[in-house]
C-alpha positions as CSV (number, residue, x, y, z in Angstrom):
1,M,4.3,-22.5,-18.1
2,R,3.0,-19.3,-19.6
3,I,2.7,-16.2,-17.1
4,V,0.0,-14.1,-17.8
5,L,-0.6,-10.5,-16.0
6,C,-4.1,-9.8,-14.9
7,L,-5.2,-6.1,-14.2
8,A,-8.0,-7.5,-12.1
9,L,-8.7,-4.9,-9.1
10,A,-10.3,-5.8,-6.0
11,S,-13.8,-3.7,-6.8
12,A,-14.7,-3.6,-3.1
13,A,-11.9,-1.4,-2.3
14,L,-11.3,0.8,-5.2
15,L,-13.4,3.4,-6.6
16,T,-14.1,4.7,-9.9
17,A,-12.3,7.4,-10.9
18,C,-15.1,9.1,-12.6
19,R,-17.1,10.4,-9.9
20,P,-16.2,12.9,-7.5
21,L,-15.3,11.7,-4.2
22,P,-17.2,12.6,-0.8
23,G,-16.0,13.8,2.3
24,E,-13.7,16.5,3.4
25,V,-9.9,16.8,2.7
26,V,-8.2,15.6,5.9
27,G,-4.7,16.7,4.6
28,T,-2.4,16.3,1.3
29,Y,1.1,15.3,2.1
30,A,4.4,15.1,0.1
31,V,5.0,11.0,1.1
32,T,8.6,9.5,0.9
33,M,8.7,5.7,0.8
34,A,11.7,4.1,2.5
35,L,12.1,0.4,2.2
36,E,12.3,-1.8,5.3
37,E,11.9,-5.5,4.1
38,N,11.8,-7.3,0.5
39,T,11.9,-10.9,1.3
40,C,10.5,-11.4,-2.2
41,G,13.8,-10.5,-4.0
42,I,14.6,-7.4,-6.0
43,A,14.1,-9.4,-9.4
44,A,10.5,-10.1,-8.5
45,V,9.3,-6.7,-6.8
46,H,11.6,-3.9,-7.7
47,P,12.0,-2.1,-4.6
48,L,10.4,1.9,-4.6
49,D,12.8,2.9,-2.1
50,G,12.9,6.7,-1.8
51,R,9.9,7.2,-4.0
52,K,8.1,10.4,-3.5
53,Y,4.5,10.9,-4.3
54,S,1.8,13.2,-3.3
55,V,-1.8,12.3,-1.7
56,E,-4.9,13.7,-0.1
57,L,-6.5,12.2,2.5
58,R,-10.6,12.5,2.4
59,D,-12.8,11.5,5.7
60,D,-16.7,10.7,5.3
61,D,-18.9,9.7,7.9
62,D,-18.7,6.1,6.8
63,H,-15.2,5.9,4.6
64,A,-11.7,7.3,4.3
65,Y,-10.3,7.9,0.6
66,W,-6.4,7.5,0.3
67,R,-6.5,9.5,-3.3
68,I,-2.6,9.8,-5.5
69,P,-2.9,11.9,-8.6
70,G,-3.5,9.7,-11.7
71,Q,-4.6,6.6,-9.5
72,T,-7.6,5.1,-8.9
73,P,-8.9,6.4,-5.1
74,I,-8.6,3.4,-2.5
75,Q,-11.6,3.5,0.1
76,G,-10.5,2.5,3.4
77,S,-11.0,4.0,7.0
78,Y,-10.0,7.1,9.2
79,D,-10.8,7.2,12.9
80,A,-8.5,10.6,13.9
81,P,-5.7,10.5,13.6
82,R,-5.4,6.9,12.3
83,F,-5.8,5.7,8.9
84,A,-6.1,2.3,7.4
85,F,-6.6,1.0,3.7
86,E,-6.2,-2.3,2.5
87,Y,-6.9,-3.9,-1.1
88,A,-6.0,-7.1,-3.2
89,S,-5.7,-8.4,-6.7
90,V,-4.5,-11.4,-8.5
91,V,-1.2,-10.1,-10.1
92,A,-0.4,-12.9,-12.0
93,S,-1.5,-16.8,-13.1
94,S,0.0,-19.5,-15.2
95,A,-1.6,-22.2,-17.3
96,P,-0.7,-24.7,-19.6
97,D,-1.5,-23.3,-23.2
98,S,-5.7,-24.9,-22.2
99,G,-7.3,-25.2,-19.4
100,T,-7.4,-24.1,-15.5
101,P,-4.7,-21.9,-14.0
102,N,-2.1,-23.8,-11.9
103,C,-0.8,-21.1,-10.2
104,R,-2.0,-17.5,-9.3
105,L,0.3,-14.9,-7.3
106,L,-2.2,-13.0,-5.1
107,Q,-1.3,-9.6,-3.9
108,S,-2.4,-7.6,-0.9
109,E,-1.7,-4.3,0.2
110,V,-2.2,-2.3,3.7
111,L,-1.5,1.2,4.3
112,S,-1.7,2.4,7.5
113,G,-0.6,4.9,9.9
114,Q,-1.6,8.4,11.6
115,V,-1.3,11.9,10.7
116,A,-1.0,15.1,12.7
117,Q,-3.9,17.0,14.1
118,G,-3.5,20.9,14.0
119,D,0.1,22.2,14.0
120,A,2.0,20.0,15.7
121,G,3.9,16.9,14.5
122,V,3.2,13.5,14.4
123,Q,4.0,11.3,17.5
124,V,6.2,8.4,16.0
125,V,4.3,5.4,16.6
126,D,4.9,1.7,16.7
127,L,1.6,0.7,14.9
128,D,2.5,-3.1,15.7
129,A,2.9,-2.4,19.5
130,G,0.5,0.6,19.6
131,E,3.0,2.6,21.6
132,A,4.4,6.1,21.1
133,D,7.9,7.0,21.6
134,D,7.3,10.8,23.7
135,E,11.1,11.5,22.7
136,S,10.6,11.0,18.9
137,R,8.2,13.9,18.3
138,D,8.8,15.4,14.6
139,E,7.1,19.0,14.5
140,S,8.1,19.0,10.6
141,L,6.2,15.4,10.4
142,M,2.6,15.3,9.4
143,L,1.8,11.7,8.4
144,V,3.8,8.4,9.1
145,G,2.8,5.0,8.1
146,D,3.4,1.7,7.0
147,H,3.0,0.3,3.6
148,K,3.0,-4.0,3.3
149,L,2.8,-5.6,0.5
150,T,2.2,-9.3,0.6
151,I,2.5,-11.6,-2.0
152,T,0.7,-15.2,-1.6
153,T,-0.1,-18.1,-3.5
154,S,-2.6,-20.4,-5.1
155,G,-1.8,-23.4,-6.8
156,D,1.8,-24.7,-7.6
157,C,3.7,-21.7,-8.0
158,S,7.1,-23.2,-7.7
159,E,8.4,-22.1,-11.1
160,A,7.9,-18.7,-10.1
161,L,10.9,-19.2,-7.6
162,Q,14.2,-18.8,-8.5
163,P,16.8,-20.1,-10.3
164,A,14.4,-20.0,-13.1
165,G,11.4,-17.8,-11.7
166,A,12.0,-14.4,-10.2
167,F,11.0,-14.7,-6.7
168,E,13.8,-15.7,-4.0
169,K,10.8,-17.1,-1.7
170,L,6.9,-17.3,-2.1
171,P,4.9,-16.1,0.2
172,C,6.7,-12.7,0.5
173,V,6.4,-9.4,1.9
174,V,8.0,-6.1,0.8
175,R,7.6,-3.2,3.7
176,Y,7.9,0.6,3.5
177,A,7.7,3.1,6.3
178,L,5.9,6.3,5.0
179,S,6.5,9.7,6.0
180,G,4.9,13.1,5.1
181,V,4.7,16.4,4.9
182,K,2.0,19.1,4.6
183,R,1.8,20.2,0.9
184,K,-0.4,22.6,-1.0
185,P,-3.8,20.9,-1.9
186,L,-3.9,18.8,-5.3
């Protein structure tokens, strides 16, 4: 079985990088990713625990944009103070030397969270329960969120599983907590 990597992107969720982004800047943040779960296995999805990056959150009346320098912006929603971005793509497929693919790995990602309004920090919220923890307000934290990557399959993907393949199990999830502080504009 031969694995072919695809660079297909979900066109409905992503914008072309060559045109200026609409809307107003909500904020620019220095974000840190903290690994919370990886059921795929380290051989399949190398964890980005501790990775830091800068992001600009923009709001237009109809859409919001998650912009990381050097990457295509992601289109989603912003309803102050909450944001949500979703996108998906086929990341790999396998097929015999001729014929149709018999395994496709589908990757979907969801970025969700909230940003601070004004000078106060973000109140930490359990995004699944929708409840705020009144005692966990961090005056320096300006963005909190969750980045969840899910890999599902279409077809027979048993060869992608260990011991011959890289995945510990399929479908699988990699989830990060996001925390960010304000930074200078990009």
